[in-house]
C-alpha positions as CSV (number, residue, x, y, z in Angstrom):
1,M,112.6,253.8,128.2
2,A,110.4,255.2,131.0
3,S,112.2,257.1,133.7
4,R,111.8,256.3,137.4
5,S,109.6,259.4,137.9
6,D,107.3,258.2,135.1
7,D,107.2,254.7,136.8
8,Y,105.6,256.4,139.9
9,R,103.4,258.8,138.1
10,F,99.7,258.6,139.2
11,L,97.0,258.4,136.7
12,Q,93.6,259.9,137.2
13,L,91.0,257.2,137.2
14,V,89.4,258.3,133.9
15,D,92.8,258.0,132.2
16,A,93.5,254.6,133.8
17,M,90.3,253.3,132.2
18,A,92.0,253.7,128.8
19,S,95.0,251.7,129.9
20,I,93.7,248.2,129.6
21,N,96.2,245.4,130.4
22,Q,98.8,248.0,131.4
23,K,100.4,248.4,134.9
24,V,99.5,251.8,136.4
25,N,99.8,253.7,139.6
26,L,96.6,255.1,141.2
27,I,95.6,257.2,144.1
28,G,92.0,257.6,145.1
29,V,89.4,258.0,147.8
30,V,88.1,254.7,149.2
31,V,84.3,254.7,149.3
32,E,83.6,251.0,150.1
33,T,85.3,247.7,150.7
34,S,84.2,244.1,150.7
35,I,84.7,241.9,153.7
36,P,88.0,240.0,153.5
37,K,87.4,236.5,152.2
38,Q,89.3,233.2,151.6
39,S,89.6,232.6,147.9
40,K,89.0,229.2,146.3
41,G,92.7,228.8,146.3
42,T,95.2,229.5,149.0
43,D,95.0,233.3,148.9
44,C,92.7,235.8,150.6
45,F,91.2,238.7,148.8
46,C,89.0,241.8,149.1
47,T,87.6,244.4,146.8
48,I,87.8,248.1,147.4
49,K,86.1,250.8,145.3
50,I,87.9,254.1,144.8
51,V,86.9,257.4,143.2
52,D,88.6,260.7,142.3
53,E,87.5,264.0,140.9
54,S,87.8,262.6,137.3
55,Y,85.6,259.6,137.9
56,S,83.4,260.0,141.0
57,S,80.6,257.7,140.0
58,P,80.6,254.7,140.0
59,G,84.4,254.6,140.6
60,I,86.8,251.8,139.9
61,S,87.0,248.5,141.8
62,V,90.4,247.1,142.8
63,N,90.6,243.4,143.4
64,I,93.4,242.7,145.9
65,F,95.0,239.3,146.7
66,A,97.3,238.5,149.6
67,E,98.7,235.5,151.4
68,N,96.5,236.1,154.4
69,M,93.7,238.4,155.6
70,E,96.1,240.5,157.7
71,K,98.1,241.6,154.6
72,L,95.0,242.9,152.9
73,P,94.3,246.6,153.2
74,H,92.2,247.3,156.3
75,V,90.5,250.7,155.6
76,E,89.7,252.6,158.8
77,S,87.0,254.9,157.3
78,A,85.2,255.6,154.1
79,G,87.0,258.6,152.7
80,D,90.5,257.4,153.5
81,I,93.0,257.6,150.6
82,I,94.9,254.7,149.1
83,Q,97.9,254.7,146.9
84,L,98.3,251.8,144.6
85,S,101.5,251.0,142.6
86,H,101.8,248.6,139.7
87,V,98.2,247.4,139.5
88,Q,97.0,246.1,136.2
89,M,93.9,247.4,134.5
90,K,91.6,244.5,133.4
91,T,88.1,243.9,132.0
92,H,85.6,241.2,132.7
93,G,82.6,241.5,130.4
94,R,81.6,245.2,130.6
95,E,83.3,245.7,134.0
96,L,86.6,247.4,134.2
97,Y,88.7,246.9,137.3
98,A,92.3,247.1,138.6
99,L,94.0,243.9,139.7
100,F,96.5,244.0,142.6
101,N,99.1,241.2,142.2
102,K,100.7,240.3,145.6
103,K,104.1,239.7,143.8
104,F,104.6,243.1,142.3
105,S,101.8,245.5,143.4
106,S,101.9,247.6,146.6
107,F,99.6,249.9,148.5
108,A,99.6,252.5,151.3
109,L,96.6,253.8,153.2
110,F,96.3,257.4,154.6
111,E,93.7,259.1,156.7
112,G,91.2,261.1,154.7
113,N,89.1,264.2,155.2
114,Y,90.6,266.8,157.6
115,S,93.7,264.9,158.7
116,A,97.0,266.7,158.5
117,N,98.9,263.4,159.0
118,F,100.8,262.3,155.9
119,A,102.2,259.0,157.4
120,P,100.4,255.9,156.1
121,Y,98.6,253.9,158.8
122,Q,99.1,250.7,156.7
123,L,101.3,249.9,153.9
124,S,102.4,246.7,152.1
125,P,106.0,245.5,152.7
126,N,107.2,246.6,149.2
127,F,105.6,250.0,149.2
128,R,108.0,253.0,149.0
129,P,106.3,256.3,149.9
130,R,107.7,259.6,148.5
131,D,107.5,263.1,149.9
132,Q,106.2,264.5,146.6
133,D,103.1,262.3,146.9
134,K,101.8,264.6,149.6
135,K,100.4,267.1,147.1
136,F,98.1,264.4,145.6
137,I,96.9,263.5,149.1
138,V,96.1,267.2,149.9
139,V,94.1,267.6,146.7
140,L,92.1,264.5,147.3
141,R,91.4,265.4,150.9
142,K,90.0,268.8,149.9
143,W,87.9,267.3,147.1
144,S,86.5,264.4,149.2
145,I,85.1,266.6,151.9
146,D,82.3,267.9,149.6
147,Y,82.0,264.6,147.8
148,L,81.3,262.5,150.9
149,D,78.8,265.1,152.2
150,R,76.7,264.6,149.1
151,V,76.9,260.8,148.6
152,D,74.6,258.2,150.3
153,A,73.1,260.6,152.8
154,N,69.6,259.1,152.5
155,E,70.3,255.7,151.1
156,F,70.8,253.8,154.4
157,L,68.1,252.4,156.7
158,S,68.0,251.8,160.4
159,L,67.1,248.4,162.0
160,K,63.5,249.6,162.6
161,E,63.1,249.7,158.8
162,I,64.4,246.2,157.8
163,R,62.3,243.9,155.7
164,V,62.5,240.2,154.9
165,G,64.3,239.0,151.8
166,K,65.1,242.5,150.3
167,R,68.7,243.7,149.7
168,L,69.0,246.8,151.8
169,N,71.7,249.2,152.9
170,L,72.1,249.6,156.7
171,M,74.0,251.9,159.0
172,C,74.9,250.4,162.4
173,K,77.5,249.8,165.0
174,V,79.5,246.6,165.3
175,L,79.4,245.4,168.9
176,H,80.9,241.9,169.0
177,S,81.9,238.9,167.0
178,Y,81.4,235.3,168.0
179,E,82.7,232.0,166.5
180,V,79.7,229.7,166.5
181,L,81.6,226.9,164.7
182,K,85.2,226.5,163.5
183,N,85.8,229.4,161.1
184,E,82.2,230.4,161.1
185,W,81.5,233.7,162.8
186,V,78.5,235.8,163.7
187,I,78.7,239.5,164.3
188,F,76.4,241.6,166.5
189,I,75.2,245.0,165.3
190,W,73.1,247.7,166.8
191,D,71.9,251.2,166.1
192,G,69.6,252.1,169.0
193,T,66.3,251.4,167.3
194,D,64.1,248.3,167.5
195,A,63.7,245.7,164.8
196,P,60.1,245.3,163.8
197,P,57.9,242.8,165.7
198,V,57.1,239.8,163.4
199,T,54.2,237.5,163.0
200,I,54.7,234.2,164.8
201,Q,54.3,231.1,162.6
202,S,55.1,228.3,165.0
203,K,52.6,225.7,166.1
204,L,51.7,225.9,169.8
205,D,51.4,222.1,169.9
206,D,55.2,221.9,169.1
207,E,56.2,223.9,172.2
208,M,57.3,220.8,174.2
209,E,59.5,219.2,171.5
210,N,60.4,222.3,169.3
211,S,59.8,225.5,171.2
212,L,60.7,228.9,169.8
213,P,64.4,229.6,170.2
214,L,65.5,232.1,172.8
215,R,68.5,233.1,170.7
216,F,70.0,232.7,167.3
217,E,73.3,231.2,168.3
218,P,73.4,227.6,169.6
219,F,74.9,228.5,173.0
220,P,74.2,231.5,175.2
221,L,76.7,234.3,175.2
222,S,78.7,234.9,178.4
223,R,77.4,237.2,180.9
224,D,80.3,239.6,180.4
225,V,79.5,239.9,176.7
226,L,75.7,240.5,177.4
227,C,76.5,243.1,180.0
228,A,78.5,245.0,177.5
229,F,75.6,245.2,175.1
230,P,73.2,248.3,175.2
231,A,70.0,247.5,177.1
232,V,67.8,249.5,174.7
233,G,67.5,248.7,171.0
234,T,67.8,245.5,169.1
235,V,71.2,243.7,168.9
236,L,71.0,241.9,165.6
237,R,72.9,238.8,164.6
238,V,74.6,238.8,161.2
239,M,76.4,236.0,159.4
240,A,77.6,235.0,156.0
241,D,75.2,233.3,153.6
242,Q,75.7,229.7,152.7
243,G,78.5,229.3,150.2
244,N,80.1,232.5,151.4
245,E,81.2,231.2,154.9
246,K,84.9,232.0,154.8
247,L,84.4,235.7,155.4
248,G,86.8,237.4,157.8
249,L,83.9,238.6,160.0
250,H,86.2,238.4,163.1
251,L,88.3,241.2,161.5
252,L,85.4,243.7,161.6
253,K,86.4,246.4,164.0
254,R,84.3,246.3,167.2
255,G,82.9,249.6,168.4
256,R,82.9,251.1,164.9
257,W,80.0,252.5,163.0
258,V,79.7,251.1,159.5
259,K,77.5,251.1,156.5
260,F,76.6,247.7,155.0
261,V,75.7,247.8,151.3
262,N,73.5,245.0,150.0
263,M,72.6,243.1,153.1
264,V,69.7,240.6,153.3
265,F,67.5,240.1,156.3
266,E,65.7,236.9,157.2
267,L,63.7,235.3,160.0
268,H,64.4,232.1,161.9
269,G,62.0,231.1,164.6
270,G,60.6,234.6,164.5
271,L,64.1,236.0,165.2
272,W,65.7,238.6,162.8
273,H,69.1,238.0,161.4
274,G,71.2,239.5,158.7
275,L,73.0,237.8,155.8
276,L,76.2,239.1,154.2
277,M,76.1,238.2,150.5
278,P,79.0,238.0,148.0
279,S,77.9,241.4,146.8
280,T,77.8,243.0,150.3
281,K,80.2,245.9,150.7
282,L,81.4,247.7,153.8
283,R,82.1,251.3,154.7
284,Y,83.6,252.3,158.0
285,L,82.5,255.7,159.3
286,P,84.5,258.1,161.4
287,N,83.1,258.9,164.9
288,D,82.4,262.5,163.8
289,D,80.4,261.5,160.7
290,P,77.2,263.6,160.7
291,L,75.0,260.4,160.3
292,V,76.8,258.8,163.3
293,L,76.3,261.9,165.4
294,Q,72.6,262.0,164.4
295,S,72.1,258.4,165.4
296,Q,73.8,258.9,168.7
297,R,71.7,262.0,169.4
298,S,68.5,260.1,168.5
299,Y,69.5,257.3,170.9
300,E,70.3,259.7,173.7
301,E,66.9,261.4,173.2
302,R,65.2,258.1,173.5
303,L,67.1,257.2,176.7
304,S,66.0,260.6,178.2
305,S,62.4,259.7,177.8
306,K,60.4,258.3,180.8
307,W,59.3,255.5,178.5
308,A,62.7,254.8,176.9
309,R,62.5,251.1,177.7
310,M,59.2,250.5,176.1
311,P,59.3,248.9,172.6
312,L,58.9,251.6,170.0
313,S,56.1,249.7,168.3
314,S,54.1,249.6,171.5
315,F,53.5,253.4,171.6
316,P,51.5,255.3,172.6
317,W,50.8,252.5,175.1
318,C,50.8,248.8,175.3
319,S,47.6,246.7,175.3
320,H,45.3,246.8,178.3
321,I,45.0,243.0,178.4
322,T,47.1,242.9,181.6
323,E,47.4,245.0,184.7
324,T,50.2,245.0,187.3
325,D,50.3,245.9,191.0
326,Y,53.2,248.3,190.4
327,E,52.0,250.9,188.0
328,D,54.5,253.5,189.2
329,V,57.6,251.3,188.6
330,P,59.5,252.3,185.5
331,F,59.6,249.8,182.7
332,V,62.9,248.0,181.8
333,T,63.9,245.8,178.8
334,L,64.5,242.1,178.9
335,M,68.1,242.9,178.3
336,N,68.0,244.8,181.6
337,V,66.5,241.7,183.2
338,L,69.3,239.4,181.8
339,T,72.1,241.7,182.8
340,D,70.9,243.0,186.2
341,P,73.8,242.8,188.7
342,E,71.6,241.1,191.3
343,V,70.7,237.5,190.7
344,T,67.4,237.9,192.5
345,A,65.5,241.1,191.5
346,K,62.1,242.3,190.4
347,F,61.2,244.1,187.1
348,R,58.3,245.6,185.2
349,C,58.5,245.0,181.4
350,V,56.5,245.4,178.2
351,V,56.6,242.1,176.3
352,R,54.9,239.9,173.8
353,V,53.8,236.3,174.9
354,I,54.9,234.4,171.8
355,G,54.7,230.8,173.3
356,A,53.1,228.9,176.1
357,F,53.7,225.4,177.4
358,P,51.2,224.0,178.0
359,W,48.9,226.2,175.9
360,K,45.6,224.5,176.4
361,A,43.6,225.7,179.4
362,E,42.7,222.2,180.7
363,D,46.5,221.5,181.2
364,F,47.4,224.7,183.1
365,R,47.2,223.1,186.5
366,S,48.9,220.0,188.0
367,P,46.8,217.1,189.4
368,T,47.0,218.9,192.8
369,G,45.5,222.1,191.3
370,T,48.7,224.1,191.1
371,Y,49.2,226.5,188.2
372,R,52.4,225.6,186.2
373,I,52.9,227.2,182.8
374,R,56.0,228.3,181.0
375,L,55.6,231.4,178.8
376,T,58.1,232.6,176.2
377,L,58.4,236.3,176.3
378,E,60.1,238.7,173.9
379,D,60.8,242.3,173.4
380,P,63.1,244.0,170.9
381,T,66.2,243.2,173.0
382,A,65.8,239.5,174.1
383,R,63.7,236.5,174.7
384,I,63.3,234.6,178.0
385,H,61.2,231.8,179.5
386,A,59.1,233.0,182.5
387,F,56.9,230.7,184.6
388,V,53.4,231.3,185.9
389,Y,53.4,229.3,189.0
390,A,51.2,228.5,192.1
391,E,49.9,231.7,193.8
392,D,51.3,233.9,191.0
393,G,49.1,231.9,188.6
394,E,46.1,232.4,190.8
395,E,46.6,236.2,190.5
396,F,47.5,236.0,186.8
397,F,44.2,234.3,185.9
398,D,42.1,235.9,188.7
399,G,41.6,232.6,190.6
400,Y,40.4,229.3,189.2
401,S,38.1,230.3,186.3
402,A,36.3,227.9,183.9
403,V,38.3,226.4,181.0
404,D,36.6,228.6,178.5
405,V,37.5,231.7,180.4
406,L,41.1,230.6,180.7
407,T,41.2,229.8,177.0
408,R,40.0,233.3,176.1
409,K,42.6,234.9,178.3
410,M,45.5,232.8,177.0
411,S,44.3,233.3,173.4
412,K,44.4,237.1,173.9
413,L,48.0,236.9,175.1
414,L,49.1,234.6,172.3
415,G,47.5,236.7,169.6
416,I,44.9,234.0,168.6
417,T,41.9,235.9,167.4
418,G,38.3,235.5,166.3
419,S,37.0,232.1,165.3
420,D,40.4,230.5,166.0
421,V,40.1,230.9,169.8
422,G,39.9,227.5,171.4
423,T,40.3,225.5,168.2
424,E,42.9,222.9,167.3
425,I,44.2,225.1,164.5
426,T,47.4,226.0,166.2
427,G,49.6,226.7,163.2
428,I,47.9,229.9,162.2
429,P,50.0,233.1,162.1
430,R,49.8,235.0,165.3
431,N,50.6,238.6,166.1
432,P,50.7,238.8,170.0
433,P,50.0,242.2,171.5
434,W,52.4,244.1,173.7
435,V,51.4,243.6,177.3
436,Q,52.9,244.7,180.6
437,C,54.0,242.3,183.3
438,C,56.1,242.0,186.5
439,I,59.0,239.6,186.4
440,K,61.1,238.3,189.3
441,S,64.4,236.4,189.0
442,Y,65.5,233.6,191.3
443,Y,68.0,230.7,191.4
444,L,67.6,227.0,191.9
445,D,71.2,226.1,192.9
446,K,73.2,228.0,195.6
447,S,76.4,226.7,194.1
448,D,75.6,228.1,190.7
449,V,73.3,231.0,191.2
450,W,73.8,232.6,187.8
451,G,73.7,229.3,185.9
452,S,70.5,228.2,187.6
453,R,68.8,231.6,187.3
454,N,65.1,231.5,186.3
455,Y,62.2,233.9,185.9
456,R,58.6,234.0,187.2
457,I,55.7,236.4,186.4
458,F,54.2,237.9,189.5
459,A,51.9,240.8,190.5
460,T,50.2,240.6,187.1
461,K,46.7,239.9,186.1
462,V,45.0,239.1,182.7
463,V,41.8,241.1,182.5
464,E,38.9,240.3,180.1
């Protein structure tokens, strides 16, 4: 009969692999976790991957079930240490894993790396820590320092490197979570870089009935939330893919840097968004992680530049299609415009004109001869509608030019090139250039100044 000390003996992972269908006790370094998910039954589950010196690659997955998401392990950082008691070693095809049963298994989570704290920051109700376990934690902490320095250093991309449809690994910061529908959440991530500008596929003739979306979510975020976002760099929306909706995205820790493994990126209305797949894994990073510090330094260097608020893809300078009357005014981003503390203000931005209503030159003016056009503008941080109206339109188009001249100017702004200029072929892919413009904000209703806030282009001229 096994003694009580044998019952709590930890197996190295390489030895646990030979203990199929047996209950074992494990201790290892957590290298990644899945996002908590509702199972097909009543339970919630997640998967964590652990390593130790005996089996550092690829490690062993542990499938953990609990009554609710709060009772699952919530790993603070990759490199933390987990103790697991009475987990059963199982196989599925060629895959070997440990199964955590909520009835008789237990766990405890400890800080990793340089910590001198031996108190678990989370433990399951039936876990009983022992003083003699400290020596195993010390050994793993020492080993994991060198191991984590070697692993994954160059395998993670930034937002400026994302591509459509490919499974990629991304390092970023979680800024916010938002429930778009009941139990369907979107998270907002950022890393200080700009997502790549994309080719616009929409038909200009559809602008009245089906204009390009200003945002991915169905309703605008509150002003308080927007003002908490960084004004430089893309804030990307991320959600669960269809069939994987019941992810605990709201449990992701805001303000934390993470690594997502196997995320897919797609476009909707020319807007980037990320998809979390069933295979997507997560790694929280400590604030002093070298890659986190490097990203923060890069962002601070960008902010220190005179041209920090120009899109990265517009360098060394934007197109000369437009000129403004305020060449010495620093550029700001459209997020700066949206979050400015004054409801009425003036700005100078570098943007792309991705849509126009109306877009045909013969429709630019009202029956009384007044210019009235709504442009859709974007930069890496946001999209807005801005109007070209009345005397600002006269300056924008340099007076009242002939229809063919106006057509050429608008075609340049919209990225319609060559033989397509002035034709009815309005569904062709477009790549609008980066142009500078001045924007002023104003309100329509004194009783709701922020809710009725609009934007106009002024002091800007399209040159041929």
